[in-house]
N, C-alpha and C positions, 0 to 999 in steps of 0.2 A: 108073185109067186116064185119067182126068180127072185124078185130084192132078198124076200125074207128068210131065202134058201139058204145066198150068201152073205145075210147080217148074223143068220144063226152060226154057220161057219166061223166067221170071225169073230163072233162072240163066244163060243167055243175055245177058239185057238185064243186067245186072248186069258181066258181064264185058266187055260191049261199051263201059261206060260205063268199067268199072278202064284196057282200053284206050286209047279217049282219051280219057282225064285229065279226062272232063268230069262233073260232077257232072246229079243229074236233074235243076237247073235250066238247066243249058246254061252253068252258069259253070267257070273252067276252076279245078280243084283244085290248090294247087301248098302245098307244103309247104316252109315259109321255113329254112334251116338252121336259121339262126340263130336261130330260137321253136321249135325242135324241142330244142335244145342248152339253150336256156335252160329248158325244162321238164324236161330230165333235170336240169339244175343244182337246180332244186327237189324233185330227190325221196331220199326218203330210204329203206333196207329197214329192213323189221320184223327184229331179232332173232331170234325164238322162232320164226314165219310164214313169213319169206324176203317178204314182201309189202310193194311197190311206192307208195310214198303219197310224201304233201308232204310239205315238211320244217315247215309250221306244223301236221303235224296233232299234237294231244295223246296222241290214244289210236288204236290199229291199230283199225279197226273188224270186225278179221277175226281177231283171236285177243282184242280187249279189251286189250291189253298198254300198259302207258305210255309213249311212246315215247320222250321225254327222258331217262329214266333207263337207255337200253339203250345196251350197246358191245359190241363183236364182242367177245368174250372173246381172242383171239389176238394178238398181236403181227405188224404188217404191214413186212418188208424189203423197203430199200431201198436201193439203191448209186447213189451220185450220184457216184462218183471215181475206178473202173478201169477206164472207158469212150473215154479222154482224152479227159473233161469242162472246157471251159473253165469257169471260177468261175460265169461269168454262167450256162453251162447247166447246173454243177449247183444255181445257185438256181432255175434255172424248176422243175428235178425236182424238187426239194424242196415249191415251190411246189403242182405238180400236184399229186401225193402228198396234202399238207395239202387242198387242194380236194377228188381222193376222197375223202379222210375223210369230209367232210361229208356224204358218202352211205353211202358203208361203215361208218362209226363204231368206227375199231378205236381202242380205251382206250390201245392204247402203239404208236409206230411206232419204229422200229430203222432209223438213218438210216446207209451204209456212208460214210463223208464220208474218209478216209485220214489221213497224219499231215502235209500238208505245207500249203498255203496255199488247199486248199477248205475246211478243217474250221475255218481260223480265218474265213474270211469267213462258216460255216454259220453258226456259234456268235452273230457279229456278227446274221445274222439272224435265229437264235432270242432273243434277248435281248431282240430289238427287239418279235415276237411277242410273248412273255409280255410285258413293258412293255403293249403293245395287248389283252391279255387273249386275245388267238386262241389259245394254246398254257398248257397249266396249267403248265408247265417241262421241265427238262432234265437231263441227266445224262449221264456215260460211261458207256460199257457194261462195268462190272466192267471188269477189266484192259487192255482191249483201247481201248484212246486210238482205234482210229480208228473207232470206232463211240459215236454216240450214241444216246441213249433217248430220246424227247419224249412228254411225259405230254400228253392231250390230253381226260381226264378232269377235273370241276371239281367 
């Protein structure tokens, strides 16, 4: 009975702290959205067990696999050209996908670029990224000139 009373008191106290957003010391608990976003950007997923890790981790503490050699086996596909995007919007989408892929670590990304100006500008951007060694390479997706395959592994 005493355990139940103590547990209830502790639970009620914890709830009141959470509701008031005050820590035990009385300071306001606040989560800086920019800091939370930066923390998410520093994470990678272990492709074997799914554990979220900092991107500086060499091995997964859960399954002991080497993180830097892991890549997601599937190809990520993104369409940057068929929702009436401007060239700038298409390039922003491309960079978002590349940044997201730092966490997901797909070996390849298939980018649907269409056959007009967006395709030309995306190819220019990919050439620049290849020179900067941000990507390993890219090529046309077989017979489909409106899609590009980006290789991410080195």
